RORO-267464 format. One line per 2 residues: number of its first residue (from 1); their letters; for each residue y negated, x, z negated of N, C-alpha, C, O. Coordinates in steps of 0.1 Angstrom, whole numbers, plus 5000, padded with zeros to 4 digits. Layout:
BEGIN
NUM	A	Y X Z Y X Z Y X Z Y X Z  ...
# end
This chain:
BEGIN
1	MR	5012 5007 4998 5006 4999 4997 4984 5004 4997 4977 5004 4987  4978 5007 5009 4965 5016 5007 4954 5003 5007 4955 4991 5009
3	YS	4945 5009 5005 4931 5008 5000 4924 5017 4998 4924 5026 4991  4908 5009 5012 4899 5024 5009 4896 5009 5017 4902 4999 5021
5	WD	4875 5016 5018 4865 5017 5030 4865 5025 5042 4856 5028 5050  4875 5027 5042 4875 5041 5049 4889 5042 5058 4896 5052 5057
7	VN	4893 5031 5068 4906 5029 5077 4909 5047 5078 4921 5049 5073  4904 5057 5082 4909 5074 5082 4915 5075 5067 4927 5079 5065
9	AP	4909 5073 5059 4919 5075 5044 4930 5075 5043 4935 5064 5043  4939 5088 5041 4951 5085 5027 4951 5081 5022 4942 5076 5014
11	DQ	4970 5078 5021 4977 5065 5008 4962 5076 4997 4961 5088 4994  4957 5068 4994 4958 5070 4976 4971 5056 4965 4971 5055 4953
13	TS	4976 5051 4971 4982 5048 4959 5000 5054 4959 5006 5062 4967  5004 5049 4951 5019 5055 4942 5027 5049 4960 5023 5042 4969
15	PS	5036 5055 4957 5049 5043 4971 5055 5031 4959 5058 5032 4947  5055 5018 4970 5059 5003 4972 5063 5000 4981 5062 5006 4992
17	VT	5068 4990 4977 5073 4975 4977 5067 4980 4998 5055 4981 5001  5078 4981 5010 5071 4975 5023 5072 4962 5023 5080 4955 5016
19	TR	5062 4958 5035 5057 4946 5043 5072 4945 5054 5078 4954 5060  5076 4929 5053 5081 4929 5070 5073 4936 5080 5078 4942 5089
21	WE	5060 4935 5078 5057 4937 5088 5052 4955 5096 5051 4961 5107  5051 4957 5076 5052 4981 5084 5069 4979 5082 5063 4985 5074
23	SL	5078 4978 5082 5093 4975 5085 5099 4972 5103 5109 4977 5108  5088 4963 5109 5090 4961 5120 5078 4971 5129 5078 4971 5141
25	TA	5070 4979 5122 5052 4985 5136 5054 4994 5124 5045 4991 5115  5062 5004 5120 5053 5009 5112 5043 5016 5111 5045 5026 5105
27	GR	5031 5015 5114 5019 5010 5108 5014 5014 5123 5002 5015 5124  5022 5015 5135 5011 5023 5149 5016 5012 5156 5028 5015 5160
29	SG	5011 4996 5161 5011 4987 5164 4997 4985 5167 4995 4974 5172  4987 4993 5166 4973 4981 5168 4967 4984 5173 4955 4981 5170
31	RR	4968 4992 5184 4960 4988 5197 4970 4985 5209 4964 4984 5220  4983 4983 5210 4991 4978 5213 4990 4958 5215 4990 4951 5225
33	YA	4988 4955 5200 4984 4939 5190 4973 4940 5200 4981 4938 5208  4961 4941 5208 4951 4942 5207 4955 4937 5217 4952 4925 5220
35	DR	4962 4947 5222 4955 4947 5250 4964 4936 5248 4958 4926 5252  4980 4933 5241 4980 4923 5240 4974 4904 5244 4977 4894 5250
37	FV	4965 4910 5235 4953 4896 5240 4945 4897 5244 4939 4886 5247  4939 4911 5248 4927 4913 5264 4936 4902 5272 4933 4891 5272
39	QL	4954 4908 5281 4962 4906 5283 4962 4888 5288 4960 4883 5299  4964 4883 5280 4966 4869 5274 4948 4859 5281 4946 4849 5288
41	AA	4942 4868 5276 4928 4861 5276 4923 4863 5292 4918 4855 5300  4926 4877 5293 4925 4871 5312 4932 4865 5324 4929 4864 5336
43	AG	4943 4861 5317 4951 4849 5323 4945 4837 5320 4947 4828 5328  4941 4836 5313 4934 4818 5312 4937 4818 5299 4927 4814 5294
45	VD	4943 4820 5290 4954 4823 5275 4936 4815 5268 4926 4818 5274  4935 4808 5260 4927 4806 5246 4933 4815 5236 4944 4813 5232
47	VH	4927 4824 5232 4931 4834 5224 4922 4833 5208 4922 4842 5200  4915 4821 5207 4910 4821 5196 4908 4802 5188 4899 4797 5182
49	GE	4921 4798 5191 4933 4786 5187 4927 4786 5168 4922 4777 5161  4930 4795 5168 4932 4798 5149 4918 4800 5146 4914 4793 5136
51	AA	4907 4806 5152 4889 4804 5150 4884 4792 5149 4876 4786 5141  4891 4789 5160 4883 4774 5162 4892 4764 5160 4897 4760 5171
53	FC	4896 4757 5148 4907 4753 5139 4892 4752 5128 4885 4743 5124  4893 4768 5126 4888 4780 5113 4871 4771 5111 4865 4767 5102
55	HA	4870 4771 5120 4855 4763 5124 4854 4756 5118 4851 4755 5106  4861 4740 5132 4858 4732 5120 4866 4715 5110 4868 4703 5109
57	LA	4867 4733 5103 4873 4727 5091 4857 4733 5079 4853 4728 5069  4853 4743 5084 4842 4754 5075 4829 4747 5074 4825 4745 5085
59	PA	4822 4744 5067 4815 4741 5066 4795 4757 5074 4798 4769 5073  4788 4755 5077 4782 4762 5086 4772 4773 5082 4761 4772 5076
61	ES	4779 4785 5087 4778 4796 5075 4789 4799 5062 4786 4800 5050  4800 4799 5067 4803 4795 5052 4809 4813 5056 4811 4818 5067
63	RI	4813 4818 5041 4826 4827 5038 4832 4824 5035 4835 4815 5028  4840 4835 5043 4852 4836 5049 4858 4846 5048 4850 4855 5049
65	LD	4873 4851 5046 4882 4858 5047 4889 4860 5052 4899 4854 5048  4892 4869 5063 4906 4865 5070 4917 4874 5064 4915 4885 5060
67	AG	4928 4869 5063 4932 4877 5049 4944 4877 5059 4950 4867 5064  4947 4894 5062 4957 4898 5071 4950 4898 5083 4954 4893 5093
69	CG	4937 4905 5080 4934 4906 5099 4931 4907 5108 4923 4901 5115  4943 4921 5109 4951 4932 5122 4935 4929 5125 4925 4924 5119
71	TG	4938 4936 5145 4929 4944 5150 4912 4934 5147 4901 4937 5152  4913 4921 5139 4902 4913 5144 4897 4899 5146 4889 4893 5138
73	RV	4903 4895 5158 4901 4887 5168 4903 4869 5160 4903 4857 5165  4905 4872 5152 4898 4857 5140 4891 4856 5141 4885 4847 5146
75	AI	4885 4875 5131 4876 4866 5122 4861 4873 5129 4850 4867 5129  4862 4881 5132 4851 4882 5147 4845 4876 5155 4834 4876 5160
77	RL	4858 4868 5155 4852 4852 5167 4849 4840 5153 4853 4828 5152  4845 4845 5148 4844 4831 5137 4827 4837 5132 4817 4830 5131
79	AE	4828 4852 5130 4810 4856 5128 4802 4852 5144 4791 4848 5148  4808 4854 5148 4795 4850 5159 4792 4834 5164 4784 4830 5172
81	LG	4805 4826 5156 4797 4816 5153 4787 4807 5143 4781 4796 5142  4791 4821 5136 4775 4819 5122 4782 4823 5105 4778 4824 5093
83	HR	4797 4823 5113 4803 4825 5093 4806 4837 5090 4810 4847 5097  4801 4834 5076 4798 4858 5068 4815 4863 5066 4821 4861 5055
85	CV	4819 4865 5072 4835 4872 5076 4835 4884 5066 4827 4894 5064  4850 4881 5057 4859 4894 5054 4867 4896 5058 4875 4887 5062
87	GV	4872 4913 5062 4883 4907 5069 4898 4923 5069 4899 4934 5074  4907 4915 5060 4918 4929 5048 4924 4927 5053 4927 4915 5057
89	DA	4930 4943 5058 4943 4944 5071 4949 4956 5064 4941 4965 5064  4964 4960 5056 4969 4974 5053 4968 4975 5060 4956 4979 5059
91	DP	4971 4975 5080 4979 4986 5083 4959 4993 5089 4949 4986 5092  4961 5003 5089 4950 5007 5093 4949 5011 5111 4938 5014 5117
93	SM	4958 5011 5115 4963 5014 5129 4955 5000 5138 4947 5000 5148  4963 4984 5128 4950 4973 5133 4937 4975 5130 4928 4972 5138
95	LG	4936 4979 5116 4918 4971 5108 4909 4985 5120 4900 4981 5127  4913 5000 5120 4906 5007 5131 4900 5000 5145 4888 4998 5149
97	VA	4916 4996 5152 4910 4987 5161 4898 4973 5158 4886 4974 5161  4901 4966 5154 4886 4955 5144 4875 4962 5135 4868 4954 5129
99	RD	4873 4976 5135 4864 4990 5134 4852 4987 5141 4840 4987 5138  4860 4985 5155 4862 4992 5170 4847 4985 5171 4835 4988 5172
101	RS	4859 4971 5173 4848 4959 5178 4839 4956 5177 4830 4955 5185  4838 4955 5165 4825 4948 5154 4823 4958 5148 4826 4969 5145
103	AA	4815 4945 5144 4801 4958 5127 4798 4952 5117 4795 4956 5106  4799 4938 5126 4794 4919 5118 4812 4919 5105 4820 4915 5096
105	VS	4811 4920 5107 4822 4914 5100 4828 4934 5088 4830 4946 5090  4829 4927 5081 4835 4935 5066 4847 4937 5069 4854 4928 5072
107	WI	4851 4951 5069 4862 4953 5073 4869 4959 5058 4860 4964 5051  4878 4959 5054 4884 4965 5043 4897 4969 5044 4905 4961 5048
109	LA	4903 4981 5040 4922 4983 5041 4927 4982 5028 4927 4990 5019  4934 4965 5030 4944 4968 5016 4952 4959 5013 4951 4947 5017
111	DL	4958 4961 5009 4971 4955 5010 4968 4936 5000 4960 4933 4992  4976 4929 5004 4967 4915 4999 4977 4922 4986 4969 4930 4980
113	AD	4983 4923 4982 4988 4926 4970 4977 4932 4961 4978 4928 4949  4968 4939 4962 4960 4946 4954 4944 4946 4953 4937 4953 4945
115	LD	4940 4936 4961 4930 4931 4957 4919 4933 4946 4907 4934 4946  4930 4931 4937 4919 4934 4924 4922 4947 4924 4910 4950 4926
117	AP	4927 4957 4925 4925 4973 4927 4918 4977 4929 4915 4975 4941  4909 4986 4921 4896 4994 4927 4893 5000 4940 4902 5006 4945
119	VA	4883 5000 4947 4881 5009 4960 4886 5028 4956 4881 5037 4950  4899 5027 4964 4901 5038 4957 4893 5056 4961 4896 5067 4955
121	SG	4882 5053 4971 4881 5059 4984 4870 5058 4992 4865 5047 4990  4861 5066 5003 4851 5060 5009 4842 5055 5005 4839 5059 4993
123	AP	4832 5045 5011 4816 5042 5011 4815 5031 4995 4827 5028 4993  4810 5028 4988 4816 5024 4976 4803 5016 4971 4793 5022 4972
125	EP	4801 5001 4966 4801 4993 4972 4786 4994 4964 4786 5000 4954  4773 4987 4969 4764 4989 4958 4763 4984 4949 4764 4972 4949
127	AG	4758 4993 4930 4760 4990 4923 4751 4978 4918 4740 4973 4919  4766 4976 4909 4768 4960 4905 4765 4951 4908 4759 4941 4904
129	AP	4771 4955 4916 4778 4945 4938 4793 4942 4931 4798 4951 4924  4800 4928 4932 4814 4929 4932 4823 4935 4944 4820 4940 4954
131	PA	4836 4932 4937 4843 4940 4961 4842 4927 4962 4844 4917 4954  4835 4930 4982 4836 4918 4986 4850 4909 4991 4851 4899 4998
133	TD	4861 4916 4983 4868 4906 4984 4868 4898 4976 4878 4891 4975  4856 4894 4964 4864 4891 4949 4856 4874 4959 4855 4868 4949
135	GP	4854 4871 4963 4850 4859 4971 4840 4853 4961 4833 4862 4954  4837 4840 4958 4839 4830 4959 4838 4828 4977 4831 4834 4984
137	FD	4850 4816 4983 4852 4818 5000 4855 4801 4999 4862 4793 4992  4847 4803 5008 4850 4789 5015 4860 4784 5022 4859 4772 5025
139	LI	4869 4790 5025 4876 4794 5035 4879 4810 5037 4873 4820 5040  4899 4804 5034 4909 4818 5035 4918 4816 5052 4926 4807 5057
141	VA	4915 4823 5055 4925 4818 5073 4936 4830 5071 4933 4841 5076  4949 4827 5065 4958 4841 5069 4971 4833 5086 4980 4824 5088
143	AG	4965 4841 5092 4970 4833 5110 4980 4850 5115 4979 4862 5111  4988 4844 5122 4994 4853 5135 5009 4860 5128 5016 4869 5133
145	NV	5011 4849 5112 5032 4846 5109 5025 4861 5098 5032 4871 5100  5012 4863 5086 5010 4872 5079 5017 4866 5068 5024 4873 5061
147	IA	5017 4850 5064 5025 4855 5056 5040 4848 5048 5044 4842 5038  5045 4853 5062 5060 4855 5066 5066 4872 5067 5077 4879 5066
149	LL	5055 4874 5071 5056 4889 5073 5049 4895 5053 5047 4907 5052  5048 4890 5045 5043 4901 5035 5064 4909 5029 5076 4911 5032
151	AP	5055 4911 5020 5067 4917 5016 5076 4907 5005 5071 4900 4996  5088 4908 5008 5094 4905 5006 5095 4900 4985 5095 4907 4974
153	GT	5095 4889 4987 5090 4888 4971 5075 4891 4958 5074 4895 4946  5065 4885 4974 5055 4887 4966 5042 4881 4971 5031 4885 4969
155	EA	5049 4866 4980 5043 4859 4986 5037 4847 4971 5026 4842 4971  5048 4845 4959 5037 4840 4949 5027 4841 4945 5019 4832 4942
157	AI	5027 4857 4942 5017 4864 4929 5003 4866 4949 4991 4868 4948  5010 4866 4959 4997 4870 4966 4989 4855 4974 4978 4855 4980
159	LR	4994 4847 4972 4991 4833 4971 4983 4828 4964 4974 4822 4969  4984 4830 4943 4979 4832 4939 4968 4838 4938 4959 4832 4933
161	GL	4965 4853 4942 4950 4856 4942 4944 4847 4950 4935 4840 4945  4950 4846 4968 4937 4840 4976 4936 4825 4963 4925 4820 4962
163	AR	4947 4820 4955 4935 4808 4957 4928 4812 4945 4921 4803 4941  4929 4821 4937 4919 4824 4928 4911 4829 4940 4915 4824 4950
165	RL	4902 4837 4940 4890 4840 4949 4882 4829 4960 4870 4829 4962  4894 4818 4966 4888 4803 4967 4873 4794 4962 4874 4794 4950
167	AP	4865 4790 4964 4853 4781 4956 4863 4772 4956 4874 4770 4962  4856 4765 4944 4861 4746 4943 4861 4741 4955 4851 4743 4963
169	GG	4873 4731 4959 4869 4727 4972 4875 4735 4980 4880 4729 4990  4875 4747 4980 4878 4756 4996 4895 4751 5005 4903 4742 5003
171	LL	4895 4759 5011 4905 4757 5020 4913 4777 5017 4908 4788 5014  4927 4771 5021 4934 4785 5025 4941 4779 5040 4946 4768 5039
173	VA	4941 4785 5051 4946 4779 5055 4961 4792 5061 4961 4804 5059  4970 4786 5066 4978 4799 5067 4989 4791 5083 4995 4780 5085
175	GF	4987 4801 5091 5003 4798 5095 5012 4804 5103 5007 4810 5113  5026 4804 5102 5034 4812 5108 5051 4803 5113 5053 4791 5112
177	GL	5058 4811 5117 5071 4806 5127 5081 4801 5113 5081 4806 5102  5088 4788 5118 5103 4786 5103 5109 4787 5115 5112 4775 5119
179	DA	5111 4794 5122 5123 4800 5127 5125 4810 5137 5114 4812 5142  5132 4815 5142 5133 4829 5148 5128 4832 5163 5126 4843 5169
181	AH	5126 4815 5165 5116 4822 5180 5106 4820 5174 5099 4824 5183  5098 4817 5166 5085 4818 5167 5079 4829 5151 5071 4829 5142
183	LP	5093 4837 5159 5081 4853 5147 5092 4864 5147 5104 4863 5145  5086 4873 5149 5098 4888 5144 5110 4890 5140 5120 4897 5142
185	LP	5105 4881 5133 5123 4884 5125 5135 4874 5132 5132 4866 5141  5147 4875 5127 5159 4867 5129 5168 4858 5126 5178 4854 5131
187	AA	5157 4850 5106 5150 4847 5111 5139 4841 5098 5135 4851 5092  5136 4833 5094 5127 4824 5089 5130 4836 5070 5141 4835 5065
189	PF	5124 4841 5067 5121 4844 5054 5120 4833 5039 5122 4837 5028  5116 4820 5043 5117 4817 5033 5117 4800 5041 5119 4798 5053
191	EL	5115 4789 5032 5117 4776 5037 5102 4773 5041 5094 4783 5041  5099 4766 5043 5085 4754 5044 5076 4756 5025 5069 4763 5018
193	AD	5085 4744 5025 5090 4739 5004 5087 4749 4998 5078 4747 4990  5092 4763 5001 5090 4773 4988 5079 4782 4995 5077 4794 4991
195	YD	5069 4775 5009 5056 4782 5011 5049 4769 5003 5039 4773 4997  5051 4758 5001 5040 4743 4991 5046 4748 4979 5040 4743 4969
197	GW	5055 4756 4975 5055 4749 4960 5048 4771 4954 5046 4773 4943  5046 4778 4962 5042 4786 4957 5023 4780 4958 5015 4784 4949
199	CA	5021 4773 4966 5007 4769 4968 5007 4758 4954 4996 4759 4948  5016 4750 4949 5016 4743 4939 5006 4751 4921 4996 4751 4914
201	AA	5023 4757 4924 5019 4773 4917 5003 4772 4911 4997 4769 4900  4999 4777 4926 4985 4783 4926 4972 4770 4921 4960 4774 4921
203	GL	4974 4763 4920 4968 4752 4919 4965 4748 4932 4959 4737 4934  4969 4754 4943 4965 4746 4958 4968 4732 4960 4977 4730 4953
205	TL	4964 4720 4968 4969 4710 4977 4966 4707 4983 4954 4707 4987  4983 4700 4992 4986 4700 5008 4973 4695 5011 4971 4687 5003
207	DR	4964 4696 5020 4952 4692 5028 4958 4678 5041 4958 4666 5043  4962 4689 5047 4972 4682 5057 4974 4700 5069 4968 4710 5068
209	RF	4986 4695 5079 4995 4700 5089 4998 4699 5100 5001 4689 5107  4997 4709 5103 5005 4705 5123 5007 4720 5122 5007 4731 5116
211	AT	5009 4712 5138 5023 4722 5142 5020 4732 5148 5027 4742 5148  5007 4729 5155 4997 4741 5166 4980 4743 5160 4971 4736 5155
213	WQ	4982 4755 5163 4964 4754 5154 4956 4747 5173 4947 4752 5179  4962 4736 5176 4957 4730 5189 4958 4715 5178 4952 4705 5181
215	RT	4965 4716 5169 4964 4699 5161 4978 4689 5165 4978 4677 5163  4988 4698 5171 4998 4687 5175 5001 4686 5164 5001 4696 5156
217	PF	5003 4670 5161 5011 4665 5146 5025 4672 5144 5033 4677 5151  5024 4671 5128 5033 4678 5122 5044 4671 5119 5043 4663 5110
219	ET	5058 4671 5128 5067 4655 5129 5076 4663 5119 5084 4671 5123  5073 4659 5101 5087 4655 5094 5099 4651 5094 5107 4659 5090
221	GE	5103 4639 5097 5105 4629 5098 5116 4619 5101 5125 4622 5092  5121 4609 5108 5133 4610 5116 5130 4594 5123 5138 4587 5130
223	TG	5116 4593 5120 5107 4580 5127 5101 4587 5131 5105 4585 5142  5090 4598 5132 5082 4603 5136 5072 4610 5123 5063 4619 5122
225	ET	5078 4603 5116 5063 4610 5112 5060 4622 5106 5068 4630 5103  5040 4623 5106 5038 4636 5105 5029 4641 5090 5026 4635 5080
227	GD	5027 4656 5096 5018 4659 5083 5002 4656 5076 4997 4659 5066  4998 4646 5094 4984 4644 5084 4983 4628 5094 4984 4617 5089
229	AP	4983 4629 5106 4979 4606 5113 4996 4609 5119 5002 4619 5121  5001 4594 5118 5010 4588 5125 5013 4592 5139 5005 4596 5148
231	LD	5026 4591 5138 5027 4603 5155 5035 4587 5162 5046 4588 5156  5036 4580 5168 5044 4570 5176 5046 4576 5185 5037 4583 5188
233	RG	5058 4576 5194 5064 4583 5213 5077 4572 5210 5084 4571 5220  5080 4566 5202 5092 4557 5215 5101 4565 5202 5098 4557 5193
235	EG	5108 4573 5196 5118 4582 5197 5122 4577 5188 5119 4566 5183  5129 4583 5184 5144 4583 5171 5137 4597 5162 5127 4599 5156
237	RA	5151 4606 5167 5148 4618 5158 5142 4623 5164 5145 4626 5175  5124 4629 5156 5122 4641 5165 5122 4657 5164 5117 4660 5153
239	AA	5123 4663 5168 5124 4673 5166 5121 4683 5155 5112 4678 5148  5125 4692 5150 5119 4701 5137 5112 4710 5144 5119 4717 5151
241	PG	5095 4712 5143 5081 4717 5145 5095 4736 5142 5104 4738 5135  5087 4744 5153 5086 4758 5148 5083 4765 5143 5086 4776 5139
243	YA	5070 4753 5142 5058 4768 5136 5047 4758 5127 5044 4747 5132  5042 4762 5113 5030 4751 5111 5014 4762 5109 5010 4774 5107
245	VS	5009 4747 5113 4998 4750 5103 4994 4745 5091 4990 4734 5092  4995 4751 5077 4988 4745 5064 4977 4746 5064 4972 4756 5067
247	VH	4970 4733 5058 4958 4729 5051 4960 4732 5037 4970 4724 5035  4958 4736 5026 4958 4743 5012 4945 4735 5009 4936 4734 5018
249	RR	4944 4729 4992 4930 4722 4993 4929 4729 4976 4938 4728 4967  4916 4736 4976 4916 4744 4958 4910 4734 4951 4909 4735 4939
# end
C-alpha cells in the first residue's frame, strides 16, 4: 500500500495484503488502460457514462471523491462539469497518467484502506488544513470494478471509511460486475447482498440501483421487478443482470 502526494515517491509503507487489481496488473497498467478508452472514444463510444450518471445526482459544484480513480477519466470529466474533485488511487502507473492529463483535480496516491494514514512524503498540506481525502464529500464514486478488485477481506472496512467521509445525505455510487463476464476475474468475489450488508453496517441505505451507468433498470425478481422503477416487458423470469450500479445514501 502506498500513499503520497508524489506519485514518483517510493513505497514507504510496510508490506500488506495485495489487492485483486495489483495481482492482475502488477502496477504497470496505466498507459495501456488510458489508451483503451482513447480508442473507444475515437470509435464513437461514450466513455463518460459514469461521470454523467454522477453529475445527474450531484448538486452544482459538489465536492466529489473518485475512490480508485485510475487514470482520472471520471474525475476529470466531473471537474469539467464544475465539481470540486479529489482522485485517489494506489496504482502509481494509473495516477501518473491522471496527473499528466489534468491539474484541475487533487490527485492522491493512496490505498483506500489507508485513507486515515498521514501523508508519507511529497508536498505537505497547508498548515492546519485537513487532508484532501477527509471530506465531507457530497458524492463518492467507485467506478471501474473498484470494489470488486479490493484486497480480499478489506471491503467492509473500506466502505466504513468511505461512509465516514460522506456529508449527511451524501451518496456512495459504485459500479461493479456480478459475474465473470463482467469482471477481469474467474468469478465474482462476493455477492451483491454482501455489498449491501457492508453498506448497511456502515450506516448507508440503498437509494436506487441500475444495471448500467445509462440507467438500465436492474431486474431482481421473476416478474420484472427492478431496483428503481417497475419494468413490464411482458416476460416471465428476467435474466439476472451481470452488472450493478448501486447508489447508497448516508
